[in-house]
RODO-2510 file (C-alpha; in nm, 4 decimals, decimal comma):
residues 258
     n   res          X          Y          Z
     1     m     0,7138    -0,6076    -0,1073
     2     a     0,5598    -0,3499    -0,3360
     3     a     0,7195    -0,0354    -0,4762
     4     i     0,9131     0,1966    -0,2459
     5     d     0,8378     0,5616    -0,3168
     6     v     1,0408     0,8684    -0,2270
     7     g     0,9387     0,9573     0,1288
     8     d     0,8734     0,5955     0,2290
     9     p     1,0814     0,4129     0,4899
    10     l     1,3138     0,1504     0,3449
    11     p     1,1487    -0,1809     0,4391
    12     g     1,2943    -0,4968     0,5858
    13     l     1,6207    -0,3516     0,7142
    14     a     1,7343    -0,6104     0,9649
    15     v     2,0048    -0,8769     0,9786
    16     r     2,0631    -1,1964     1,1709
    17     v     2,4093    -1,3084     1,2777
    18     e     2,4741    -1,6798     1,3310
    19     n     2,7798    -1,8910     1,4002
    20     p     2,8672    -2,1706     1,1521
    21     p     2,6303    -2,4264     1,3090
    22     g     2,3472    -2,1734     1,2660
    23     t     2,3122    -2,0572     1,6246
    24     p     2,2239    -1,6862     1,6709
    25     v     2,5140    -1,4923     1,8268
    26     n     2,5750    -1,1306     1,9235
    27     v     2,8625    -0,9257     1,7848
    28     g     3,0998    -0,6885     1,9569
    29     a     2,9609    -0,3794     1,7813
    30     m     2,7392    -0,3197     1,4793
    31     a     2,7869    -0,0173     1,2500
    32     v     2,5296     0,0598     0,9797
    33     t     2,5538     0,2989     0,6857
    34     v     2,3232     0,3704     0,3939
    35     t     2,4813     0,4789     0,0665
    36     l     2,2528     0,6847    -0,1570
    37     p     2,2465     0,6767    -0,5378
    38     d     2,4698     0,9869    -0,5558
    39     g     2,7402     0,8114    -0,3533
    40     s     2,6871     1,0022    -0,0289
    41     s     2,6554     0,8000     0,2924
    42     t     2,4671     0,8381     0,6193
    43     a     2,5416     0,6544     0,9438
    44     l     2,2454     0,4777     1,1043
    45     t     2,1990     0,3244     1,4481
    46     a     2,1161    -0,0405     1,5134
    47     t     1,9598    -0,2062     1,8167
    48     n     1,9923    -0,5674     1,9314
    49     p     1,6458    -0,6794     2,0519
    50     t     1,7289    -1,0506     2,0699
    51     t     2,0410    -1,2618     2,0400
    52     g     2,1822    -1,2363     1,6887
    53     s     1,9103    -0,9970     1,5702
    54     y     1,9951    -0,6406     1,4628
    55     v     1,7409    -0,3821     1,3465
    56     l     1,7455    -0,0085     1,2899
    57     s     1,6617     0,1972     1,5961
    58     a     1,4480     0,4266     1,3782
    59     p     1,3126     0,3989     1,0204
    60     y     1,5220     0,5422     0,7397
    61     f     1,3108     0,7451     0,4967
    62     a     1,4175     0,7624     0,1328
    63     t     1,4770     1,1148     0,0034
    64     t     1,5605     1,0359    -0,3589
    65     g     1,5008     0,7707    -0,6210
    66     g     1,7536     0,5054    -0,7124
    67     l     1,9445     0,2185    -0,5534
    68     h     2,0257     0,2417    -0,1813
    69     r     2,2885     0,0123    -0,0284
    70     v     2,2649    -0,0610     0,3437
    71     r     2,5873    -0,2036     0,4864
    72     w     2,6028    -0,3739     0,8265
    73     v     2,9581    -0,4116     0,9612
    74     a     3,0043    -0,6184     1,2772
    75     s     3,3353    -0,5813     1,4608
    76     g     3,4873    -0,7551     1,7591
    77     a     3,3246    -1,0869     1,8453
    78     n     3,1685    -1,2664     1,5458
    79     a     3,2846    -0,9981     1,3016
    80     c     3,1099    -1,0041     0,9634
    81     v     2,9732    -0,7805     0,6874
    82     k     2,6229    -0,7971     0,5442
    83     e     2,4677    -0,5834     0,2708
    84     q     2,1108    -0,5123     0,1698
    85     y     1,9774    -0,3242    -0,1318
    86     r     1,6559    -0,1309    -0,1743
    87     s     1,5609     0,0563    -0,4920
    88     v     1,3357     0,3606    -0,4565
    89     g     1,0893     0,5110    -0,7026
    90     d     1,1140     0,2375    -0,9645
    91     p     0,8540     0,2378    -1,2442
    92     v     0,7768    -0,1272    -1,1600
    93     d     0,7591    -0,2929    -0,8196
    94     i     0,9236    -0,6119    -0,7082
    95     d     0,5988    -0,8079    -0,6815
    96     e     0,5072    -0,7136    -1,0390
    97     v     0,8452    -0,8344    -1,1641
    98     r     0,8080    -1,1663    -0,9827
    99     a     0,4592    -1,2172    -1,1291
   100     e     0,5445    -1,1026    -1,4820
   101     l     0,8557    -1,3192    -1,5063
   102     r     0,6973    -1,6109    -1,3183
   103     i     0,9814    -1,6223    -1,0708
   104     t     0,9085    -1,8931    -0,8184
   105     g     1,2652    -1,9819    -0,7215
   106     n     1,5008    -1,8251    -0,4698
   107     a     1,5749    -1,4880    -0,6273
   108     s     1,6298    -1,2714    -0,3223
   109     d     1,4726    -0,9308    -0,2763
   110     d     1,8214    -0,7767    -0,2687
   111     l     1,9084    -0,9290    -0,6076
   112     l     1,5799    -0,8225    -0,7677
   113     y     1,6035    -0,4679    -0,6303
   114     r     1,9517    -0,4410    -0,7805
   115     h     1,8320    -0,5747    -1,1157
   116     i     1,5278    -0,3446    -1,1240
   117     a     1,7477    -0,0438    -1,0467
   118     a     1,9975    -0,1456    -1,3157
   119     a     1,7171    -0,2003    -1,5680
   120     t     1,5649     0,1384    -1,4880
   121     d     1,9057     0,3047    -1,5330
   122     r     1,9465     0,1324    -1,8688
   123     v     1,6064     0,2337    -2,0042
   124     e     1,6611     0,5892    -1,8823
   125     s     1,9932     0,6014    -2,0675
   126     w     1,8322     0,4690    -2,3861
   127     t     1,5401     0,7115    -2,3784
   128     g     1,6732     1,0205    -2,2011
   129     r     1,3571     1,0058    -1,9858
   130     s     1,3513     0,9966    -1,6089
   131     l     1,1408     0,7037    -1,4926
   132     r     1,1573     0,7957    -1,1217
   133     a     1,1763     1,1068    -0,9059
   134     q     1,5420     1,1973    -0,8664
   135     t     1,7671     1,4838    -0,7713
   136     l     2,0501     1,5042    -1,0247
   137     t     2,3577     1,7231    -1,0540
   138     v     2,5202     1,7610    -1,3951
   139     v     2,8038     1,9701    -1,5335
   140     r     2,7909     2,1130    -1,8849
   141     d     3,0302     2,3245    -2,0902
   142     g     2,9406     2,6906    -2,1096
   143     g     2,9959     2,9255    -2,4004
   144     k     2,6602     2,8355    -2,5565
   145     y     2,3173     2,9938    -2,5546
   146     a     2,1696     2,6856    -2,3833
   147     v     2,2729     2,3696    -2,1982
   148     s     2,0848     2,0401    -2,1964
   149     l     1,9869     1,8318    -1,8941
   150     p     2,0194     1,4550    -1,9553
   151     r     1,6974     1,3294    -1,7907
   152     t     1,3566     1,4800    -1,8594
   153     p     1,0945     1,5974    -1,7881
   154     v     1,2318     1,8413    -1,5304
   155     a     1,0255     1,9185    -1,2203
   156     s     1,2381     2,2040    -1,0880
   157     v     1,5860     2,3510    -1,0999
   158     v     1,7333     2,3613    -0,7511
   159     a     2,0563     2,5521    -0,8191
   160     v     2,2737     2,6751    -1,1060
   161     s     2,6363     2,7849    -1,0853
   162     v     2,8993     2,8910    -1,3355
   163     n     3,2582     2,8063    -1,2479
   164     g     3,1536     2,7602    -0,8869
   165     t     2,9585     3,0860    -0,8520
   166     a     2,5808     3,0661    -0,8055
   167     v     2,3668     3,2464    -1,0613
   168     a     2,0214     3,3903    -0,9959
   169     a     1,7061     3,2225    -1,1230
   170     d     1,6077     3,5292    -1,3241
   171     t     1,9143     3,4871    -1,5474
   172     w     1,7996     3,1639    -1,7128
   173     t     1,4871     3,0066    -1,8624
   174     l     1,4005     2,6380    -1,8473
   175     v     1,2001     2,4354    -2,0995
   176     a     1,0942     2,1573    -1,8625
   177     r     0,9758     1,9075    -2,1254
   178     t     1,3023     1,9032    -2,3197
   179     g     1,5435     1,9854    -2,0370
   180     i     1,6932     2,2832    -2,2225
   181     l     1,8231     2,5583    -1,9936
   182     h     1,8578     2,8861    -2,1830
   183     r     2,0750     3,1739    -2,0696
   184     g     1,8413     3,4686    -2,0309
   185     s     1,5064     3,4407    -2,2032
   186     i     1,4442     3,2134    -2,5000
   187     g     1,5668     3,3846    -2,8152
   188     s     1,7461     3,6612    -2,6239
   189     g     2,0807     3,5738    -2,7790
   190     s     2,2486     3,5536    -2,4383
   191     y     2,5253     3,2971    -2,3894
   192     w     2,6362     3,1070    -2,0829
   193     p     2,9845     3,2198    -1,9785
   194     a     3,2755     2,9989    -2,0811
   195     g     3,3661     2,7300    -1,8312
   196     q     3,1561     2,4855    -1,6361
   197     v     2,7824     2,5231    -1,5825
   198     q     2,6631     2,3053    -1,2930
   199     v     2,2908     2,2372    -1,2581
   200     t     2,1134     2,0564    -0,9750
   201     y     1,7559     1,9662    -1,0613
   202     t     1,4707     1,7283    -0,9840
   203     t     1,2818     1,5162    -1,2323
   204     a     0,9086     1,4574    -1,2756
   205     p     0,8576     1,0998    -1,3954
   206     a     0,6121     1,0478    -1,6800
   207     v     0,6227     0,6773    -1,7589
   208     a     0,4540     0,5212    -2,0604
   209     d     0,3507     0,1568    -2,0237
   210     r     0,6020     0,0494    -2,2852
   211     y     0,8865     0,1945    -2,0771
   212     r     0,7668    -0,0015    -1,7744
   213     q     0,7600    -0,3179    -1,9838
   214     a     1,1070    -0,2367    -2,1182
   215     v     1,2344    -0,2333    -1,7594
   216     i     1,0765    -0,5730    -1,6906
   217     e     1,2255    -0,7197    -2,0081
   218     y     1,5695    -0,5914    -1,9121
   219     v     1,5327    -0,7587    -1,5719
   220     r     1,4445    -1,0757    -1,7649
   221     y     1,7667    -1,0278    -1,9623
   222     l     1,9708    -0,9942    -1,6415
   223     l     1,8102    -1,3035    -1,4914
   224     a     1,8243    -1,5172    -1,8044
   225     g     2,1740    -1,6459    -1,7345
   226     q     2,0958    -1,7238    -1,3694
   227     r     1,8054    -1,9674    -1,3988
   228     g     1,9706    -2,2313    -1,1880
   229     s     1,9703    -2,0103    -0,8786
   230     t     1,6913    -1,7600    -0,9291
   231     g     1,3975    -1,9548    -1,0664
   232     q     1,2779    -2,0014    -1,4209
   233     p     1,1630    -1,6809    -1,5948
   234     s     0,8828    -1,7221    -1,8456
   235     a     0,9271    -1,8628    -2,1949
   236     g     1,1260    -1,6866    -2,4659
   237     a     1,3754    -1,5602    -2,2118
   238     s     1,7109    -1,6087    -2,3786
   239     p     1,9415    -1,3133    -2,3074
   240     e     1,9378    -1,2056    -2,6731
   241     e     1,5576    -1,2145    -2,7036
   242     a     1,4980    -1,0332    -2,3757
   243     l     1,7507    -0,7614    -2,4570
   244     a     1,6055    -0,7103    -2,8054
   245     r     1,2516    -0,6777    -2,6649
   246     s     1,3668    -0,4294    -2,4032
   247     r     1,5381    -0,2084    -2,6608
   248     q     1,2406    -0,2288    -2,8965
   249     l     0,9989    -0,1244    -2,6215
   250     a     1,2233     0,1629    -2,5119
   251     g     1,2379     0,2882    -2,8685
   252     p     1,4529     0,5794    -2,9849
   253     g     1,5523     0,8363    -2,7239
   254     g     1,3578     1,1558    -2,6948
   255     g     1,0069     1,0425    -2,7779
   256     g     0,6995     0,8618    -2,6683
   257     f     0,6587     0,9592    -2,3044
   258     i     0,3216     1,0515    -2,1612
***
């Protein structure tokens, strides 16, 4: 499977239920939910085309970047719980990670999607750069002339509120590259009111090659202690070496993106 972009359907969402000898069996009822990166959940509908086989009745299209958890809960006869993971908008795709790390063992797609999402989160936190299209909501303290948004560059500001009250777009000025949201115009001397400033915004990924490689190296770091079950990553893959390479490639926060 290649990269999943925002707007794509999540691929491969289907489960198979079997009894202990491995015979396909139906369940009493199957409930499906998808949990988005922001923690919100949406109920989905499953169909049962053949014995033991459950698939979504309609594709689920990703609306934001990040890790999506799909949870299948069977109740009644043959009750069980199964989970799948799909990561959206990653700077590297799953096939690239398999090839780069020479993974030929049984690392599942679900495990690799989780590791790629975790690696992307880590590199974003090191650099302050958004490596995928996301919608983020952050809360900052007011009482200052400007507030900073933690992931840049910014594509657009969706909404701004102060202490729960929405403020108009003509009362602030955004510097998209740095993620600085000024009260009024730049240099006006205006201050955000005291209290909490909540900003919902979208990011515009601008990913340098070294950031992409930093993500891959961090996946190597996560896999390095699991060689017995996930296949042998390429040489020089001790946890310490992989982590050091990832941090070196990410570099200091706030610089180097293109």
